[in-house]
N, CA, C and O atoms as a Tripos MOL2 file, in Angstrom:
@<TRIPOS>MOLECULE
protein
  276   275    69     0     0
PROTEIN
NO_CHARGES

@<TRIPOS>ATOM
      1 N         -21.5770  -10.8540  -25.6020 N.3       1 MET1
      2 CA        -21.6600  -11.1870  -27.0030 C.3       1 MET1
      3 C         -22.7470  -10.3250  -27.6410 C.2       1 MET1
      4 O         -23.7710  -10.0270  -27.0280 O.2       1 MET1
      5 N         -22.5010   -9.9460  -28.8510 N.am      2 LYS2
      6 CA        -23.4340   -9.0770  -29.5620 C.3       2 LYS2
      7 C         -24.3180   -9.8980  -30.4960 C.2       2 LYS2
      8 O         -23.9650  -11.0000  -30.9150 O.2       2 LYS2
      9 N         -25.4660   -9.3300  -30.8040 N.am      3 ARG3
     10 CA        -26.4060   -9.9910  -31.7180 C.3       3 ARG3
     11 C         -25.7560  -10.2700  -33.0790 C.2       3 ARG3
     12 O         -25.9910  -11.3090  -33.6960 O.2       3 ARG3
     13 N         -24.9400   -9.3200  -33.5250 N.am      4 GLU4
     14 CA        -24.2790   -9.4760  -34.8230 C.3       4 GLU4
     15 C         -23.3730  -10.7070  -34.8190 C.2       4 GLU4
     16 O         -23.3000  -11.4380  -35.8070 O.2       4 GLU4
     17 N         -22.6860  -10.9280  -33.7010 N.am      5 ASP5
     18 CA        -21.8150  -12.0990  -33.5890 C.3       5 ASP5
     19 C         -22.6190  -13.3860  -33.6790 C.2       5 ASP5
     20 O         -22.2000  -14.3430  -34.3300 O.2       5 ASP5
     21 N         -23.7650  -13.4070  -33.0310 N.am      6 LEU6
     22 CA        -24.6080  -14.5980  -33.0660 C.3       6 LEU6
     23 C         -25.1620  -14.8380  -34.4700 C.2       6 LEU6
     24 O         -25.3020  -15.9820  -34.9020 O.2       6 LEU6
     25 N         -25.4720  -13.7640  -35.1720 N.am      7 LYS7
     26 CA        -25.9550  -13.8950  -36.5540 C.3       7 LYS7
     27 C         -24.8790  -14.5240  -37.4330 C.2       7 LYS7
     28 O         -25.1730  -15.3390  -38.3070 O.2       7 LYS7
     29 N         -23.6110  -14.1300  -37.1840 N.am      8 LYS8
     30 CA        -22.5020  -14.6790  -37.9550 C.3       8 LYS8
     31 C         -22.3760  -16.1950  -37.7590 C.2       8 LYS8
     32 O         -21.9050  -16.9080  -38.6450 O.2       8 LYS8
     33 N         -22.8020  -16.6710  -36.5900 N.am      9 PHE9
     34 CA        -22.7640  -18.1130  -36.3120 C.3       9 PHE9
     35 C         -23.9280  -18.8540  -36.9460 C.2       9 PHE9
     36 O         -24.0160  -20.0780  -36.8570 O.2       9 PHE9
     37 N         -24.8150  -18.1170  -37.5820 N.am     10 GLY10
     38 CA        -25.9240  -18.7300  -38.2900 C.3      10 GLY10
     39 C         -27.1610  -18.9690  -37.4510 C.2      10 GLY10
     40 O         -28.0200  -19.7610  -37.8390 O.2      10 GLY10
     41 N         -27.2750  -18.3070  -36.3120 N.am     11 LEU11
     42 CA        -28.4530  -18.4700  -35.4650 C.3      11 LEU11
     43 C         -29.6190  -17.6710  -36.0250 C.2      11 LEU11
     44 O         -29.4380  -16.6150  -36.6300 O.2      11 LEU11
     45 N         -30.8150  -18.1950  -35.8130 N.am     12 SER12
     46 CA        -32.0230  -17.4880  -36.2430 C.3      12 SER12
     47 C         -32.3210  -16.3560  -35.2590 C.2      12 SER12
     48 O         -31.7640  -16.3100  -34.1620 O.2      12 SER12
     49 N         -33.2050  -15.4460  -35.6680 N.am     13 ASP13
     50 CA        -33.5810  -14.3370  -34.7830 C.3      13 ASP13
     51 C         -34.1830  -14.8640  -33.4830 C.2      13 ASP13
     52 O         -33.9380  -14.3080  -32.4120 O.2      13 ASP13
     53 N         -34.9620  -15.9270  -33.5750 N.am     14 GLU14
     54 CA        -35.5790  -16.5140  -32.3810 C.3      14 GLU14
     55 C         -34.5180  -17.0990  -31.4510 C.2      14 GLU14
     56 O         -34.6040  -16.9380  -30.2340 O.2      14 GLU14
     57 N         -33.5370  -17.7630  -32.0060 N.am     15 GLN15
     58 CA        -32.4570  -18.3320  -31.2100 C.3      15 GLN15
     59 C         -31.6220  -17.2180  -30.5680 C.2      15 GLN15
     60 O         -31.2270  -17.3060  -29.4050 O.2      15 GLN15
     61 N         -31.3700  -16.1940  -31.3390 N.am     16 ILE16
     62 CA        -30.6010  -15.0600  -30.8150 C.3      16 ILE16
     63 C         -31.3380  -14.4330  -29.6450 C.2      16 ILE16
     64 O         -30.7290  -14.0950  -28.6310 O.2      16 ILE16
     65 N         -32.6440  -14.2780  -29.7840 N.am     17 GLU17
     66 CA        -33.4390  -13.6850  -28.7030 C.3      17 GLU17
     67 C         -33.3660  -14.5460  -27.4480 C.2      17 GLU17
     68 O         -33.2750  -14.0170  -26.3400 O.2      17 GLU17
     69 N         -33.4040  -15.8630  -27.6080 N.am     18 SER18
     70 CA        -33.3150  -16.7650  -26.4580 C.3      18 SER18
     71 C         -31.9590  -16.6600  -25.7720 C.2      18 SER18
     72 O         -31.8720  -16.6240  -24.5440 O.2      18 SER18
     73 N         -30.9100  -16.6120  -26.5750 N.am     19 VAL19
     74 CA        -29.5580  -16.4920  -26.0270 C.3      19 VAL19
     75 C         -29.4090  -15.1660  -25.2870 C.2      19 VAL19
     76 O         -28.8750  -15.1320  -24.1780 O.2      19 VAL19
     77 N         -29.8690  -14.0970  -25.8810 N.am     20 MET20
     78 CA        -29.7440  -12.7740  -25.2690 C.3      20 MET20
     79 C         -30.5590  -12.6790  -23.9810 C.2      20 MET20
     80 O         -30.1360  -12.0310  -23.0230 O.2      20 MET20
     81 N         -31.7170  -13.3160  -23.9560 N.am     21 SER21
     82 CA        -32.5500  -13.3220  -22.7620 C.3      21 SER21
     83 C         -31.8550  -14.0570  -21.6230 C.2      21 SER21
     84 O         -31.8210  -13.5740  -20.4920 O.2      21 SER21
     85 N         -31.3010  -15.2290  -21.9280 N.am     22 ALA22
     86 CA        -30.5820  -16.0010  -20.9100 C.3      22 ALA22
     87 C         -29.3530  -15.2370  -20.4300 C.2      22 ALA22
     88 O         -29.0470  -15.2200  -19.2380 O.2      22 ALA22
     89 N         -28.6610  -14.6130  -21.3590 N.am     23 HIS23
     90 CA        -27.4820  -13.8300  -21.0050 C.3      23 HIS23
     91 C         -27.8670  -12.6460  -20.1090 C.2      23 HIS23
     92 O         -27.1620  -12.3310  -19.1500 O.2      23 HIS23
     93 N         -28.9790  -12.0010  -20.4280 N.am     24 GLY24
     94 CA        -29.4500  -10.8750  -19.6160 C.3      24 GLY24
     95 C         -29.7630  -11.2920  -18.1890 C.2      24 GLY24
     96 O         -29.4780  -10.5560  -17.2450 O.2      24 GLY24
     97 N         -30.3530  -12.4810  -18.0290 N.am     25 LYS25
     98 CA        -30.6440  -12.9830  -16.6820 C.3      25 LYS25
     99 C         -29.3590  -13.2200  -15.9020 C.2      25 LYS25
    100 O         -29.2740  -12.8970  -14.7170 O.2      25 LYS25
    101 N         -28.3560  -13.7860  -16.5750 N.am     26 ASP26
    102 CA        -27.0650  -14.0240  -15.9240 C.3      26 ASP26
    103 C         -26.4280  -12.7100  -15.4890 C.2      26 ASP26
    104 O         -25.9150  -12.5900  -14.3760 O.2      26 ASP26
    105 N         -26.4700  -11.7370  -16.3740 N.am     27 ILE27
    106 CA        -25.8710  -10.4310  -16.0820 C.3      27 ILE27
    107 C         -26.5860   -9.7730  -14.9030 C.2      27 ILE27
    108 O         -25.9390   -9.2080  -14.0210 O.2      27 ILE27
    109 N         -27.9020   -9.8420  -14.8850 N.am     28 THR28
    110 CA        -28.6720   -9.2400  -13.8000 C.3      28 THR28
    111 C         -28.3240   -9.8980  -12.4690 C.2      28 THR28
    112 O         -28.1450   -9.2130  -11.4620 O.2      28 THR28
    113 N         -28.2300  -11.2100  -12.4660 N.am     29 SER29
    114 CA        -27.8830  -11.9390  -11.2510 C.3      29 SER29
    115 C         -26.4930  -11.5490  -10.7540 C.2      29 SER29
    116 O         -26.2920  -11.3080   -9.5640 O.2      29 SER29
    117 N         -25.5520  -11.4920  -11.6660 N.am     30 LEU30
    118 CA        -24.1890  -11.1150  -11.2840 C.3      30 LEU30
    119 C         -24.1160   -9.6720  -10.7960 C.2      30 LEU30
    120 O         -23.3800   -9.3670   -9.8580 O.2      30 LEU30
    121 N         -24.8750   -8.7920  -11.4290 N.am     31 GLN31
    122 CA        -24.8750   -7.3840  -11.0110 C.3      31 GLN31
    123 C         -25.4410   -7.2380   -9.6000 C.2      31 GLN31
    124 O         -24.9580   -6.4190   -8.8180 O.2      31 GLN31
    125 N         -26.4560   -8.0250   -9.2770 N.am     32 GLU32
    126 CA        -27.0180   -7.9970   -7.9240 C.3      32 GLU32
    127 C         -25.9810   -8.4640   -6.9020 C.2      32 GLU32
    128 O         -25.8810   -7.9000   -5.8120 O.2      32 GLU32
    129 N         -25.2180   -9.4850   -7.2530 N.am     33 LYS33
    130 CA        -24.1580   -9.9580   -6.3570 C.3      33 LYS33
    131 C         -23.0940   -8.8920   -6.1580 C.2      33 LYS33
    132 O         -22.6240   -8.6650   -5.0440 O.2      33 LYS33
    133 N         -22.7190   -8.2390   -7.2570 N.am     34 VAL34
    134 CA        -21.7160   -7.1740   -7.1740 C.3      34 VAL34
    135 C         -22.2210   -6.0470   -6.2770 C.2      34 VAL34
    136 O         -21.4790   -5.5420   -5.4350 O.2      34 VAL34
    137 N         -23.4720   -5.6560   -6.4540 N.am     35 ASN35
    138 CA        -24.0480   -4.5890   -5.6340 C.3      35 ASN35
    139 C         -24.0580   -4.9760   -4.1610 C.2      35 ASN35
    140 O         -23.7480   -4.1540   -3.2980 O.2      35 ASN35
    141 N         -24.4120   -6.2220   -3.8720 N.am     36 GLY36
    142 CA        -24.4170   -6.6830   -2.4870 C.3      36 GLY36
    143 C         -23.0290   -6.6730   -1.8790 C.2      36 GLY36
    144 O         -22.8480   -6.2380   -0.7420 O.2      36 GLY36
    145 N         -22.0480   -7.1500   -2.6320 N.am     37 LEU37
    146 CA        -20.6730   -7.1690   -2.1420 C.3      37 LEU37
    147 C         -20.1180   -5.7550   -1.9800 C.2      37 LEU37
    148 O         -19.3580   -5.4820   -1.0510 O.2      37 LEU37
    149 N         -20.4990   -4.8680   -2.8810 N.am     38 THR38
    150 CA        -20.0550   -3.4750   -2.7760 C.3      38 THR38
    151 C         -20.6190   -2.8310   -1.5110 C.2      38 THR38
    152 O         -19.9120   -2.1060   -0.8110 O.2      38 THR38
    153 N         -21.8790   -3.0930   -1.2240 N.am     39 SER39
    154 CA        -22.4910   -2.5610   -0.0040 C.3      39 SER39
    155 C         -21.8050   -3.1290    1.2350 C.2      39 SER39
    156 O         -21.5360   -2.4070    2.1950 O.2      39 SER39
    157 N         -21.5290   -4.4140    1.2010 N.am     40 GLU40
    158 CA        -20.8520   -5.0500    2.3380 C.3      40 GLU40
    159 C         -19.4570   -4.4570    2.5330 C.2      40 GLU40
    160 O         -19.0440   -4.1850    3.6600 O.2      40 GLU40
    161 N         -18.7370   -4.2590    1.4290 N.am     41 ARG41
    162 CA        -17.4030   -3.6630    1.4980 C.3      41 ARG41
    163 C         -17.4550   -2.2550    2.0910 C.2      41 ARG41
    164 O         -16.6440   -1.8960    2.9440 O.2      41 ARG41
    165 N         -18.4270   -1.4630    1.6220 N.am     42 ASP42
    166 CA        -18.5490   -0.0980    2.1190 C.3      42 ASP42
    167 C         -18.8630   -0.0850    3.6130 C.2      42 ASP42
    168 O         -18.3510    0.7580    4.3500 O.2      42 ASP42
    169 N         -19.7050   -1.0170    4.0590 N.am     43 GLY43
    170 CA        -20.0140   -1.1220    5.4770 C.3      43 GLY43
    171 C         -18.7810   -1.4850    6.2930 C.2      43 GLY43
    172 O         -18.5580   -0.9330    7.3710 O.2      43 GLY43
    173 N         -17.9910   -2.4030    5.7840 N.am     44 LEU44
    174 CA        -16.7710   -2.8040    6.4930 C.3      44 LEU44
    175 C         -15.7460   -1.6730    6.5260 C.2      44 LEU44
    176 O         -15.0580   -1.4830    7.5290 O.2      44 LEU44
    177 N         -15.6470   -0.9260    5.4320 N.am     45 LYS45
    178 CA        -14.7450    0.2330    5.4280 C.3      45 LYS45
    179 C         -15.1800    1.2480    6.4780 C.2      45 LYS45
    180 O         -14.3500    1.8350    7.1730 O.2      45 LYS45
    181 N         -16.4730    1.4450    6.5830 N.am     46 SER46
    182 CA        -17.0070    2.3850    7.5670 C.3      46 SER46
    183 C         -16.6690    1.9240    8.9790 C.2      46 SER46
    184 O         -16.2700    2.7270    9.8230 O.2      46 SER46
    185 N         -16.8300    0.6300    9.2320 N.am     47 GLN47
    186 CA        -16.4940    0.0880   10.5530 C.3      47 GLN47
    187 C         -15.0130    0.2730   10.8650 C.2      47 GLN47
    188 O         -14.6470    0.6080   11.9920 O.2      47 GLN47
    189 N         -14.1660    0.0540    9.8660 N.am     48 LEU48
    190 CA        -12.7240    0.2470   10.0750 C.3      48 LEU48
    191 C         -12.4000    1.6990   10.3930 C.2      48 LEU48
    192 O         -11.5810    1.9860   11.2660 O.2      48 LEU48
    193 N         -13.0460    2.6090    9.6800 N.am     49 ASP49
    194 CA        -12.8190    4.0320    9.9510 C.3      49 ASP49
    195 C         -13.2310    4.3880   11.3770 C.2      49 ASP49
    196 O         -12.5370    5.1400   12.0600 O.2      49 ASP49
    197 N         -14.3610    3.8470   11.8210 N.am     50 GLU50
    198 CA        -14.8220    4.0890   13.1890 C.3      50 GLU50
    199 C         -13.8290    3.5310   14.2010 C.2      50 GLU50
    200 O         -13.5160    4.1880   15.1940 O.2      50 GLU50
    201 N         -13.3310    2.3170   13.9500 N.am     51 ARG51
    202 CA        -12.3660    1.6990   14.8730 C.3      51 ARG51
    203 C         -11.0780    2.5020   14.9190 C.2      51 ARG51
    204 O         -10.4920    2.6890   15.9850 O.2      51 ARG51
    205 N         -10.6370    2.9800   13.7460 N.am     52 ASP52
    206 CA         -9.4230    3.7970   13.7010 C.3      52 ASP52
    207 C          -9.5900    5.0600   14.5440 C.2      52 ASP52
    208 O          -8.6810    5.4530   15.2760 O.2      52 ASP52
    209 N         -10.7490    5.6860   14.4370 N.am     53 GLN53
    210 CA        -11.0030    6.8980   15.2150 C.3      53 GLN53
    211 C         -11.0480    6.5720   16.7040 C.2      53 GLN53
    212 O         -10.5450    7.3400   17.5240 O.2      53 GLN53
    213 N         -11.6470    5.4390   17.0550 N.am     54 GLN54
    214 CA        -11.6810    5.0260   18.4540 C.3      54 GLN54
    215 C         -10.2730    4.7920   18.9940 C.2      54 GLN54
    216 O          -9.9850    5.1400   20.1390 O.2      54 GLN54
    217 N          -9.4000    4.2100   18.1850 N.am     55 LEU55
    218 CA         -8.0210    3.9910   18.6200 C.3      55 LEU55
    219 C          -7.2980    5.3130   18.8510 C.2      55 LEU55
    220 O          -6.5550    5.4640   19.8220 O.2      55 LEU55
    221 N          -7.5220    6.2670   17.9490 N.am     56 VAL56
    222 CA         -6.9070    7.5900   18.1140 C.3      56 VAL56
    223 C          -7.4090    8.2300   19.4040 C.2      56 VAL56
    224 O          -6.6220    8.7890   20.1680 O.2      56 VAL56
    225 N          -8.7130    8.1500   19.6490 N.am     57 ASP57
    226 CA         -9.2900    8.7230   20.8650 C.3      57 ASP57
    227 C          -8.7300    8.0410   22.1070 C.2      57 ASP57
    228 O          -8.4160    8.7110   23.0910 O.2      57 ASP57
    229 N          -8.6030    6.7320   22.0740 N.am     58 LEU58
    230 CA         -8.0530    6.0020   23.2130 C.3      58 LEU58
    231 C          -6.6030    6.3910   23.4750 C.2      58 LEU58
    232 O          -6.1910    6.5170   24.6280 O.2      58 LEU58
    233 N          -5.8390    6.5800   22.4200 N.am     59 GLN59
    234 CA         -4.4470    6.9920   22.5980 C.3      59 GLN59
    235 C          -4.3710    8.3720   23.2410 C.2      59 GLN59
    236 O          -3.5370    8.6020   24.1170 O.2      59 GLN59
    237 N          -5.2210    9.2780   22.8210 N.am     60 LYS60
    238 CA         -5.2470   10.6200   23.4080 C.3      60 LYS60
    239 C          -5.6450   10.5410   24.8780 C.2      60 LYS60
    240 O          -5.0420   11.1940   25.7290 O.2      60 LYS60
    241 N          -6.6670    9.7320   25.1670 N.am     61 ASN61
    242 CA         -7.1400    9.6050   26.5420 C.3      61 ASN61
    243 C          -6.1090    8.9300   27.4290 C.2      61 ASN61
    244 O          -6.0020    9.2720   28.6060 O.2      61 ASN61
    245 N          -5.3630    8.0000   26.9100 N.am     62 SER62
    246 CA         -4.3510    7.3340   27.7180 C.3      62 SER62
    247 C          -3.2430    8.2970   28.1190 C.2      62 SER62
    248 O          -2.6840    8.1660   29.2080 O.2      62 SER62
    249 N          -2.9180    9.2520   27.2740 N.am     63 LYS63
    250 CA         -1.9290   10.2660   27.6130 C.3      63 LYS63
    251 C          -2.4470   11.1540   28.7290 C.2      63 LYS63
    252 O          -1.6980   11.5360   29.6280 O.2      63 LYS63
    253 N          -3.7400   11.4830   28.6680 N.am     64 ASN64
    254 CA         -4.3540   12.3070   29.7070 C.3      64 ASN64
    255 C          -4.3540   11.5790   31.0390 C.2      64 ASN64
    256 O          -4.1250   12.2100   32.0700 O.2      64 ASN64
    257 N          -4.5960   10.2990   31.0570 N.am     65 VAL65
    258 CA         -4.6110    9.5170   32.2850 C.3      65 VAL65
    259 C          -3.2230    9.5030   32.9040 C.2      65 VAL65
    260 O          -3.0870    9.6310   34.1210 O.2      65 VAL65
    261 N          -2.2110    9.3510   32.1010 N.am     66 LYS66
    262 CA         -0.8280    9.3530   32.6030 C.3      66 LYS66
    263 C          -0.4920   10.6930   33.2350 C.2      66 LYS66
    264 O           0.1740   10.7420   34.2690 O.2      66 LYS66
    265 N          -0.9450   11.7760   32.6270 N.am     67 LEU67
    266 CA         -0.6860   13.1010   33.1710 C.3      67 LEU67
    267 C          -1.4000   13.2840   34.5000 C.2      67 LEU67
    268 O          -0.8470   13.8810   35.4240 O.2      67 LEU67
    269 N          -2.5940   12.7880   34.6040 N.am     68 ILE68
    270 CA         -3.3740   12.9280   35.8350 C.3      68 ILE68
    271 C          -2.7280   12.1260   36.9620 C.2      68 ILE68
    272 O          -2.6990   12.5750   38.1080 O.2      68 ILE68
    273 N          -2.2160   10.9570   36.6430 N.am     69 GLN69
    274 CA         -1.5980   10.1150   37.6740 C.3      69 GLN69
    275 C          -0.3150   10.7530   38.1270 C.2      69 GLN69
    276 O           0.3710   10.2110   38.9940 O.2      69 GLN69
@<TRIPOS>BOND
     1     1     2 1
     2     2     3 1
     3     3     4 2
     4     3     5 am
     5     5     6 1
     6     6     7 1
     7     7     8 2
     8     7     9 am
     9     9    10 1
    10    10    11 1
    11    11    12 2
    12    11    13 am
    13    13    14 1
    14    14    15 1
    15    15    16 2
    16    15    17 am
    17    17    18 1
    18    18    19 1
    19    19    20 2
    20    19    21 am
    21    21    22 1
    22    22    23 1
    23    23    24 2
    24    23    25 am
    25    25    26 1
    26    26    27 1
    27    27    28 2
    28    27    29 am
    29    29    30 1
    30    30    31 1
    31    31    32 2
    32    31    33 am
    33    33    34 1
    34    34    35 1
    35    35    36 2
    36    35    37 am
    37    37    38 1
    38    38    39 1
    39    39    40 2
    40    39    41 am
    41    41    42 1
    42    42    43 1
    43    43    44 2
    44    43    45 am
    45    45    46 1
    46    46    47 1
    47    47    48 2
    48    47    49 am
    49    49    50 1
    50    50    51 1
    51    51    52 2
    52    51    53 am
    53    53    54 1
    54    54    55 1
    55    55    56 2
    56    55    57 am
    57    57    58 1
    58    58    59 1
    59    59    60 2
    60    59    61 am
    61    61    62 1
    62    62    63 1
    63    63    64 2
    64    63    65 am
    65    65    66 1
    66    66    67 1
    67    67    68 2
    68    67    69 am
    69    69    70 1
    70    70    71 1
    71    71    72 2
    72    71    73 am
    73    73    74 1
    74    74    75 1
    75    75    76 2
    76    75    77 am
    77    77    78 1
    78    78    79 1
    79    79    80 2
    80    79    81 am
    81    81    82 1
    82    82    83 1
    83    83    84 2
    84    83    85 am
    85    85    86 1
    86    86    87 1
    87    87    88 2
    88    87    89 am
    89    89    90 1
    90    90    91 1
    91    91    92 2
    92    91    93 am
    93    93    94 1
    94    94    95 1
    95    95    96 2
    96    95    97 am
    97    97    98 1
    98    98    99 1
    99    99   100 2
   100    99   101 am
   101   101   102 1
   102   102   103 1
   103   103   104 2
   104   103   105 am
   105   105   106 1
   106   106   107 1
   107   107   108 2
   108   107   109 am
   109   109   110 1
   110   110   111 1
   111   111   112 2
   112   111   113 am
   113   113   114 1
   114   114   115 1
   115   115   116 2
   116   115   117 am
   117   117   118 1
   118   118   119 1
   119   119   120 2
   120   119   121 am
   121   121   122 1
   122   122   123 1
   123   123   124 2
   124   123   125 am
   125   125   126 1
   126   126   127 1
   127   127   128 2
   128   127   129 am
   129   129   130 1
   130   130   131 1
   131   131   132 2
   132   131   133 am
   133   133   134 1
   134   134   135 1
   135   135   136 2
   136   135   137 am
   137   137   138 1
   138   138   139 1
   139   139   140 2
   140   139   141 am
   141   141   142 1
   142   142   143 1
   143   143   144 2
   144   143   145 am
   145   145   146 1
   146   146   147 1
   147   147   148 2
   148   147   149 am
   149   149   150 1
   150   150   151 1
   151   151   152 2
   152   151   153 am
   153   153   154 1
   154   154   155 1
   155   155   156 2
   156   155   157 am
   157   157   158 1
   158   158   159 1
   159   159   160 2
   160   159   161 am
   161   161   162 1
   162   162   163 1
   163   163   164 2
   164   163   165 am
   165   165   166 1
   166   166   167 1
   167   167   168 2
   168   167   169 am
   169   169   170 1
   170   170   171 1
   171   171   172 2
   172   171   173 am
   173   173   174 1
   174   174   175 1
   175   175   176 2
   176   175   177 am
   177   177   178 1
   178   178   179 1
   179   179   180 2
   180   179   181 am
   181   181   182 1
   182   182   183 1
   183   183   184 2
   184   183   185 am
   185   185   186 1
   186   186   187 1
   187   187   188 2
   188   187   189 am
   189   189   190 1
   190   190   191 1
   191   191   192 2
   192   191   193 am
   193   193   194 1
   194   194   195 1
   195   195   196 2
   196   195   197 am
   197   197   198 1
   198   198   199 1
   199   199   200 2
   200   199   201 am
   201   201   202 1
   202   202   203 1
   203   203   204 2
   204   203   205 am
   205   205   206 1
   206   206   207 1
   207   207   208 2
   208   207   209 am
   209   209   210 1
   210   210   211 1
   211   211   212 2
   212   211   213 am
   213   213   214 1
   214   214   215 1
   215   215   216 2
   216   215   217 am
   217   217   218 1
   218   218   219 1
   219   219   220 2
   220   219   221 am
   221   221   222 1
   222   222   223 1
   223   223   224 2
   224   223   225 am
   225   225   226 1
   226   226   227 1
   227   227   228 2
   228   227   229 am
   229   229   230 1
   230   230   231 1
   231   231   232 2
   232   231   233 am
   233   233   234 1
   234   234   235 1
   235   235   236 2
   236   235   237 am
   237   237   238 1
   238   238   239 1
   239   239   240 2
   240   239   241 am
   241   241   242 1
   242   242   243 1
   243   243   244 2
   244   243   245 am
   245   245   246 1
   246   246   247 1
   247   247   248 2
   248   247   249 am
   249   249   250 1
   250   250   251 1
   251   251   252 2
   252   251   253 am
   253   253   254 1
   254   254   255 1
   255   255   256 2
   256   255   257 am
   257   257   258 1
   258   258   259 1
   259   259   260 2
   260   259   261 am
   261   261   262 1
   262   262   263 1
   263   263   264 2
   264   263   265 am
   265   265   266 1
   266   266   267 1
   267   267   268 2
   268   267   269 am
   269   269   270 1
   270   270   271 1
   271   271   272 2
   272   271   273 am
   273   273   274 1
   274   274   275 1
   275   275   276 2
@<TRIPOS>SUBSTRUCTURE
     1 MET1         2 RESIDUE 1 A MET
     2 LYS2         6 RESIDUE 1 A LYS
     3 ARG3        10 RESIDUE 1 A ARG
     4 GLU4        14 RESIDUE 1 A GLU
     5 ASP5        18 RESIDUE 1 A ASP
     6 LEU6        22 RESIDUE 1 A LEU
     7 LYS7        26 RESIDUE 1 A LYS
     8 LYS8        30 RESIDUE 1 A LYS
     9 PHE9        34 RESIDUE 1 A PHE
    10 GLY10       38 RESIDUE 1 A GLY
    11 LEU11       42 RESIDUE 1 A LEU
    12 SER12       46 RESIDUE 1 A SER
    13 ASP13       50 RESIDUE 1 A ASP
    14 GLU14       54 RESIDUE 1 A GLU
    15 GLN15       58 RESIDUE 1 A GLN
    16 ILE16       62 RESIDUE 1 A ILE
    17 GLU17       66 RESIDUE 1 A GLU
    18 SER18       70 RESIDUE 1 A SER
    19 VAL19       74 RESIDUE 1 A VAL
    20 MET20       78 RESIDUE 1 A MET
    21 SER21       82 RESIDUE 1 A SER
    22 ALA22       86 RESIDUE 1 A ALA
    23 HIS23       90 RESIDUE 1 A HIS
    24 GLY24       94 RESIDUE 1 A GLY
    25 LYS25       98 RESIDUE 1 A LYS
    26 ASP26      102 RESIDUE 1 A ASP
    27 ILE27      106 RESIDUE 1 A ILE
    28 THR28      110 RESIDUE 1 A THR
    29 SER29      114 RESIDUE 1 A SER
    30 LEU30      118 RESIDUE 1 A LEU
    31 GLN31      122 RESIDUE 1 A GLN
    32 GLU32      126 RESIDUE 1 A GLU
    33 LYS33      130 RESIDUE 1 A LYS
    34 VAL34      134 RESIDUE 1 A VAL
    35 ASN35      138 RESIDUE 1 A ASN
    36 GLY36      142 RESIDUE 1 A GLY
    37 LEU37      146 RESIDUE 1 A LEU
    38 THR38      150 RESIDUE 1 A THR
    39 SER39      154 RESIDUE 1 A SER
    40 GLU40      158 RESIDUE 1 A GLU
    41 ARG41      162 RESIDUE 1 A ARG
    42 ASP42      166 RESIDUE 1 A ASP
    43 GLY43      170 RESIDUE 1 A GLY
    44 LEU44      174 RESIDUE 1 A LEU
    45 LYS45      178 RESIDUE 1 A LYS
    46 SER46      182 RESIDUE 1 A SER
    47 GLN47      186 RESIDUE 1 A GLN
    48 LEU48      190 RESIDUE 1 A LEU
    49 ASP49      194 RESIDUE 1 A ASP
    50 GLU50      198 RESIDUE 1 A GLU
    51 ARG51      202 RESIDUE 1 A ARG
    52 ASP52      206 RESIDUE 1 A ASP
    53 GLN53      210 RESIDUE 1 A GLN
    54 GLN54      214 RESIDUE 1 A GLN
    55 LEU55      218 RESIDUE 1 A LEU
    56 VAL56      222 RESIDUE 1 A VAL
    57 ASP57      226 RESIDUE 1 A ASP
    58 LEU58      230 RESIDUE 1 A LEU
    59 GLN59      234 RESIDUE 1 A GLN
    60 LYS60      238 RESIDUE 1 A LYS
    61 ASN61      242 RESIDUE 1 A ASN
    62 SER62      246 RESIDUE 1 A SER
    63 LYS63      250 RESIDUE 1 A LYS
    64 ASN64      254 RESIDUE 1 A ASN
    65 VAL65      258 RESIDUE 1 A VAL
    66 LYS66      262 RESIDUE 1 A LYS
    67 LEU67      266 RESIDUE 1 A LEU
    68 ILE68      270 RESIDUE 1 A ILE
    69 GLN69      274 RESIDUE 1 A GLN
């Protein structure tokens, strides 16, 4: 919400400042959660990529074992 919108509702400058301050705290809290979840997602993607590479390596090695036997 914008300050202009709050003015249209008849709020005083002091009230608008209080609303904007509370809103800013909410936004900051939510942004921190988003950042944490984004980091967690990136870590999980990295783990999946590592597992995928391990599976490819295991498949290659299993073919080599069959040839040796």
